[in-house]
C-alpha positions in Angstrom: -100.6 -18.7 -39.1 -104.1 -20.1 -40.1 -106.4 -21.6 -37.4 -108.2 -24.9 -38.1 -110.3 -27.3 -36.4 -108.8 -30.5 -35.1 -109.7 -33.7 -33.6 -107.4 -35.8 -31.3 -107.0 -39.2 -32.8 -106.1 -40.9 -29.9 -109.4 -39.8 -27.6 -111.3 -37.9 -30.0 -111.4 -34.5 -28.1 -112.4 -31.7 -30.7 -110.8 -28.5 -30.9 -112.1 -25.4 -32.9 -110.1 -22.6 -34.2 -106.6 -23.7 -33.1 -102.8 -23.2 -34.2 -101.3 -26.2 -35.3 -99.3 -28.4 -34.0 -101.8 -28.7 -31.1 -100.7 -30.0 -27.7 -103.3 -31.3 -25.2 -103.4 -33.6 -22.3 -104.9 -37.0 -24.1 -107.3 -38.2 -21.2 -106.7 -41.9 -22.9 -103.2 -41.7 -23.0 -102.6 -44.0 -20.1 -105.5 -46.3 -21.0 -104.3 -47.0 -24.5 -100.5 -47.0 -23.2 -99.8 -44.4 -26.1 -96.0 -43.5 -26.0 -96.7 -39.9 -25.8 -94.2 -37.6 -24.1 -95.3 -36.4 -20.6 -93.2 -34.5 -18.1 -91.8 -36.4 -15.4 -93.2 -35.0 -12.1 -90.1 -34.9 -10.3 -89.2 -32.0 -12.5 -92.5 -29.9 -11.7 -92.3 -26.5 -9.9 -92.8 -27.0 -6.3 -96.5 -26.6 -5.3 -95.8 -25.7 -1.3 -94.4 -22.3 -1.7 -96.0 -18.9 -0.8 -95.0 -15.3 -1.5 -91.0 -14.6 -2.5 -89.1 -13.3 0.6 -85.7 -12.8 -0.7 -83.2 -14.0 -3.3 -79.9 -15.7 -2.1 -77.0 -17.4 -3.5 -77.1 -21.3 -3.6 -74.6 -23.3 -1.4 -74.6 -26.5 -3.8 -73.8 -25.2 -7.0 -70.2 -25.8 -7.3 -68.9 -22.4 -6.1 -70.9 -20.8 -9.0 -72.7 -18.7 -6.5 -75.8 -19.0 -8.3 -78.7 -17.1 -7.4 -82.0 -18.6 -6.0 -85.0 -17.7 -4.5 -86.3 -18.4 -0.5 -90.3 -18.4 -0.6 -92.7 -18.5 2.4 -93.7 -22.2 3.2 -96.7 -23.3 5.2 -94.8 -26.2 5.9 -91.4 -25.2 7.1 -91.6 -21.2 7.4 -89.5 -20.8 4.4 -88.0 -23.0 1.6 -86.4 -22.7 -1.8 -86.8 -24.8 -5.1 -84.3 -27.0 -7.0 -81.2 -25.3 -5.6 -79.8 -26.1 -2.0 -79.3 -23.4 0.9 -77.8 -24.6 4.0 -80.6 -24.7 6.8 -83.3 -24.0 4.2 -85.3 -26.7 3.2 -85.5 -27.4 -0.5 -89.3 -27.8 -0.4 -89.7 -29.6 -4.0 -88.2 -32.7 -2.5 -90.4 -32.3 0.4 -92.9 -35.6 1.0 -94.7 -34.6 4.0 -98.3 -34.3 4.3 -100.3 -31.1 5.5 -102.8 -31.5 8.5 -106.1 -31.6 6.8 -108.8 -29.1 7.5 -111.9 -30.2 9.1 -114.9 -28.4 8.8 -117.3 -28.1 11.8 -119.7 -30.4 10.2 -117.5 -33.0 8.5 -119.8 -35.6 9.2 -122.5 -34.4 6.4 -119.5 -34.3 3.9 -120.4 -37.2 1.4 -118.3 -37.6 -1.8 -120.6 -39.7 -3.6 -123.0 -38.6 -6.2 -122.0 -34.9 -6.3 -124.0 -32.3 -7.6 -123.5 -28.5 -8.8 -126.5 -26.3 -8.5 -126.3 -22.9 -10.4 -128.2 -19.6 -9.4 -130.6 -20.4 -12.5 -131.1 -24.0 -11.2 -132.3 -22.4 -7.7 -134.8 -20.1 -9.5 -136.1 -22.8 -11.9 -136.4 -24.9 -8.9 -138.1 -22.6 -6.5 -140.6 -21.6 -9.3 -141.6 -25.6 -9.3 -142.5 -25.3 -5.7 -144.9 -22.4 -6.0 -148.0 -24.5 -6.2 -147.4 -25.8 -3.1 -147.5 -22.5 -1.2 -150.6 -20.9 -2.7 -152.1 -20.8 0.7 -149.3 -18.4 2.3 -150.4 -15.0 2.8 -146.8 -13.9 4.0 -143.2 -14.9 2.6 -140.2 -14.8 4.6 -136.7 -15.2 3.3 -133.8 -16.0 5.5 -131.1 -13.7 5.0 -128.8 -14.1 2.8 -129.4 -17.2 0.5 -133.0 -17.3 1.2 -133.8 -14.0 -0.2 -133.8 -15.0 -3.8 -136.3 -18.1 -3.6 -138.2 -16.1 -1.2 -138.5 -13.0 -3.5 -139.4 -15.4 -6.4 -142.1 -17.1 -4.7 -143.6 -13.7 -3.0 -143.7 -12.0 -6.6 -145.3 -14.9 -8.1 -148.0 -15.2 -5.6 -148.0 -11.5 -4.9 -147.7 -11.9 -1.1 -145.9 -9.9 1.3 -142.2 -10.1 1.4 -140.5 -10.2 4.9 -136.8 -10.5 5.3 -135.3 -12.2 8.6 -131.8 -11.4 9.4 -130.6 -13.9 12.2 -127.4 -11.6 13.3 -129.9 -8.8 14.2 -132.6 -10.9 14.9 -135.0 -8.8 13.0 -137.9 -9.6 10.7 -139.0 -6.6 8.5 -140.9 -5.9 5.3 -139.1 -5.7 2.2 -142.0 -5.3 -0.5 -145.5 -5.3 -0.6 -146.0 -4.1 -4.2 -147.4 -0.8 -5.4 -151.0 -1.9 -5.7 -151.3 -3.2 -2.2 -152.7 -0.6 0.4 -152.3 -0.5 4.0 -150.0 -2.8 6.4 -150.9 -6.1 7.7 -149.9 -7.3 10.8 -151.0 -10.6 11.3 -150.9 -13.5 9.0 -152.8 -16.9 9.0 -150.0 -19.0 7.0 -146.7 -18.2 6.7 -143.7 -19.7 4.5 -139.8 -19.1 5.8 -138.0 -20.0 3.1 -133.9 -20.7 2.6 -131.8 -22.2 -0.1 -131.0 -25.1 1.7 -130.7 -27.1 5.2 -127.3 -28.5 5.7 -126.7 -28.6 9.4 -130.2 -26.9 10.6 -128.5 -24.2 12.3 -130.3 -21.3 10.5 -133.7 -23.0 10.8 -133.3 -23.4 14.4 -132.4 -19.6 14.5 -135.2 -18.6 12.5 -137.6 -20.6 15.0 -136.2 -18.7 18.0 -136.7 -15.3 16.3 -140.2 -16.0 15.2 -141.3 -17.3 18.5 -140.6 -13.9 19.9 -142.5 -12.0 17.3 -146.2 -11.0 18.1 -146.8 -10.6 14.4 -146.3 -14.3 13.9 -147.6 -15.8 17.3 -151.0 -17.0 16.0 -149.7 -17.9 12.3 -149.2 -21.3 11.3 -145.8 -21.3 10.2 -143.8 -23.6 7.7 -140.1 -24.2 6.8 -139.0 -24.8 3.5 -136.0 -25.1 1.6 -135.1 -25.7 -2.0 -132.5 -28.5 -1.5 -132.2 -30.4 1.7 -129.2 -32.5 2.8 -130.3 -36.2 3.1 -129.4 -36.2 6.5 -131.1 -33.0 7.6 -134.6 -33.1 5.3 -136.4 -34.0 8.6 -135.7 -30.6 10.1 -137.8 -28.7 7.4 -141.6 -29.1 6.5 -140.9 -29.0 2.9 -138.0 -29.3 0.3 -137.9 -29.4 -3.6 -135.0 -31.8 -4.0 -133.0 -34.0 -1.4 -129.2 -34.1 -2.1 -126.3 -35.4 -0.4 -122.9 -33.8 -1.6 -123.5 -30.6 -3.5 -122.1 -27.2 -4.3 -123.9 -24.2 -4.7 -122.5 -21.3 -7.3 -123.8 -18.5 -5.2 -121.9 -19.7 -2.0 -119.3 -22.4 -2.6 -116.5 -20.1 -2.2 -117.9 -18.5 0.9 -119.0 -21.4 3.0 -117.6 -23.9 5.5 -116.8 -26.2 2.7 -114.8 -23.8 1.0 -111.4 -24.6 2.6 -111.5 -27.7 1.2 -111.7 -26.3 -2.3 -108.6 -25.1 -4.8 -109.7 -23.1 -7.8 -108.6 -21.9 -11.0 -107.6 -18.1 -11.6 -108.0 -17.0 -15.3 -111.7 -18.1 -16.3 -112.7 -18.6 -12.6 -111.8 -15.3 -10.7 -111.4 -13.0 -13.8 -111.9 -13.2 -17.6 -109.4 -14.8 -19.7 -106.6 -13.3 -21.6 -106.6 -12.5 -25.3 -104.2 -14.0 -27.5 -102.7 -10.0 -28.0 -102.6 -9.8 -24.1 -101.0 -13.1 -23.4 -97.3 -11.7 -24.8 -95.4 -12.2 -21.8 -94.2 -8.9 -21.7 -95.9 -5.2 -20.7 -99.1 -6.1 -22.6 -99.5 -9.0 -20.1 -99.1 -6.8 -17.0 -101.1 -4.2 -18.2 -103.8 -6.8 -19.0 -103.2 -8.3 -15.3 -104.4 -5.0 -13.8 -107.4 -4.6 -15.8 -108.9 -7.9 -15.4 -112.7 -8.1 -14.6 -114.0 -10.0 -11.8 -116.4 -13.0 -12.3 -119.5 -14.0 -10.2 -116.9 -16.3 -8.7 -115.9 -14.1 -5.3 -114.1 -15.4 -2.4 -114.1 -12.7 0.5 -115.4 -14.3 3.7 -113.4 -16.1 6.6 -113.1 -19.0 4.5 -110.5 -19.1 2.0 -109.7 -21.6 -0.9 -106.7 -22.4 -2.3 -105.7 -21.0 -6.0 -103.9 -23.1 -8.5 -103.0 -21.3 -11.5 -100.5 -21.7 -14.6 -99.7 -18.0 -14.3 -95.8 -17.9 -14.1 -94.6 -17.0 -10.9 -92.6 -14.0 -12.0 -96.0 -12.5 -11.8 -96.6 -13.0 -8.3 -96.9 -9.8 -7.4 -98.8 -8.1 -9.9 -101.6 -11.2 -9.4 -101.5 -10.7 -5.6 -102.0 -6.8 -6.0 -104.9 -7.6 -7.8 -106.6 -10.2 -5.4 -105.9 -7.3 -2.7 -107.3 -4.6 -5.1 -110.5 -6.9 -5.2 -110.5 -7.9 -1.5 -110.3 -11.7 -2.4 -109.0 -14.0 0.2 -106.8 -17.2 -0.4 -105.2 -19.6 2.0 -102.4 -20.2 -0.9 -101.7 -18.9 -4.2 -99.4 -21.6 -6.2 -98.4 -20.6 -9.5 -96.0 -21.9 -12.2 -92.4 -21.6 -11.4 -91.0 -21.2 -14.9 -89.1 -18.3 -16.7 -91.2 -17.9 -20.0 -94.6 -18.9 -21.4 -92.1 -20.8 -24.0 -91.1 -23.0 -21.3 -94.4 -23.5 -19.7 -96.0 -24.6 -23.2 -93.3 -27.0 -23.2 -94.6 -28.8 -20.4 -98.3 -30.7 -19.5 -100.3 -27.9 -17.9 -102.9 -30.5 -17.2 -100.5 -32.8 -15.3 -99.0 -29.9 -13.4 -102.1 -28.3 -12.1 -103.3 -32.2 -11.3 -100.2 -32.7 -9.3 -100.6 -29.3 -7.4 -104.2 -30.1 -6.7 -103.1 -34.1 -5.7 -100.4 -32.5 -3.2 -103.0 -30.4 -1.5 -104.2 -33.6 0.6 -106.9 -32.1 2.4 -108.9 -30.8 -0.7 -111.7 -32.4 -2.1 -112.6 -30.4 -5.0 -110.6 -28.2 -7.8 -112.7 -25.6 -9.9 -111.5 -25.5 -13.4 -112.4 -23.1 -16.2 -111.5 -25.3 -19.2 -113.6 -28.3 -19.8 -111.1 -30.4 -21.4 -108.7 -29.7 -18.4 -111.0 -30.6 -16.0 -111.7 -33.9 -17.6 -107.8 -34.6 -17.7 -107.2 -33.3 -14.1 -109.9 -36.0 -12.9 -108.2 -38.4 -15.1 -104.5 -37.8 -13.4 -106.1 -37.3 -10.0 -109.2 -39.2 -9.3 -110.3 -36.4 -7.0 -113.4 -34.2 -8.1 -113.2 -31.4 -10.6 -115.7 -28.9 -11.4 -116.4 -27.4 -14.6 -119.0 -24.8 -13.4 -119.8 -23.7 -17.1 -121.3 -27.0 -17.9 -122.2 -27.7 -14.5 -120.5 -31.0 -14.4 -118.6 -32.6 -12.0 -116.0 -35.2 -13.0 
């Protein structure tokens, strides 16, 4: 079938190379009171369940012995969906709210004026700070996030680069350049650099470690960050930008805020499927196993939620891929519909939005599709990040 360029008459959203007829979530739908078919939230798949545990026979199907499935449930231990079983909760109808996660520095989380900074932003903003550090004869980067800006400064100024590791409490030379001879053990002016200051723990640890190092006992030491939280900017001597609520490309999936985040799967954790791969069959199963990872890699003690429109019948293949790449997650929420055709007949944007809305303790969803991100913001009024445009809706 021929592909065309199409523009929605209701909201003006442009689409390129799409196969008509085009179905999408018109973000102006409710504002314009246009009568368009929208799936009722009562019929959406359950968003609380985890991995499948077993198959059982339903107790409420008029003696038809209809088979249904039991899933792991973070609310009830285990649950079913739609069909009832004695002593097992039908989680689809559950209205309970989960206990919210409270990170250690909850008082610093400010949802007003959110900003998203990419790795390229970090490098560009670091370069803008270099003229203010020309008098330094040693640059120290606080591992790990401070290594990148420190390396940029040391490279541009042709200075010695040291790495300060808080865990081992060591400060070690990382590079001097091929044209420098000898080792310098004393420094007049030292700049200690990190990517940001949020609560001040890393800076405090760095000060303590350097105070015990004889190489720096007579040095004038300045502590520098590229981005300073507005409640903590007084902790450092220099910063480039003072920010409130912020998310960093290089650590938002491995930080104390990560448990407050839900993420898309395809297009975020791995590359998207091609039209040929997405056949709801053998090609799709092989393609799941062969997906490539992206720069987003949750693999620390902090676990995000995952909300994906992948069909739940591919849960095992999806979980196997996550395990293969050592990715961690709090919950994997999938679309519980039998076929791709069934999924194409619902409003995916509204389904994702409901799943996100039901995660009461989350403050940010990371979506790979620009227009879905805008639509989810419309449905939930919660923060939605499209990292590739660096926009937070």
